C-alpha positions, 0 to 999 in steps of 0.5 A: 229181718229178725235174723239181721242184728242191725233190724233186731237192735232197731225193733227191740230198742225203739221207743213206741214214738219212733216206731210210729214216725218212721215206720207205722205213720210214715206216708212214703212206706205205706206208699211203697207198700202199695206199689209193691204189692199192687193195691193202687194208690191207697194209702189206707191200704198201704198203712194197713200193709206196713202195720201188718207186717210190723205186727209180725215183726214185733209179736211173732207167732209161737212157731213158724207153722202158726205164722205161716198159717196166719199169713196164708189165711189172712193176709194172702188173700188181700193180694190175690185177685178175685 
C-alpha cells in the first residue's frame, strides 16, 4: 500500500479527523477486519486491527526486517489458534 501513489497521497494529505472518520473510527471497516481475520463479531478486535494496520502504514519501522519482526512477534500471535 505504501507504494501506491493514491494511497500515499491520502495518507500524507489527510487531516487527523479524516483518518478517524473514514478509517480508524469506521465501524464497517472494523467489521470487515474482524471478518477477514476470523476474530468473530468483535468490534473492539476489528478496531484494534484497523489501528495496528494504520500505525504500520503511517509510522513504519526503520527497515523491513524490524517491521517484519514486530508483526511476527505482536500481530501474528493474535491470529494464531491456541
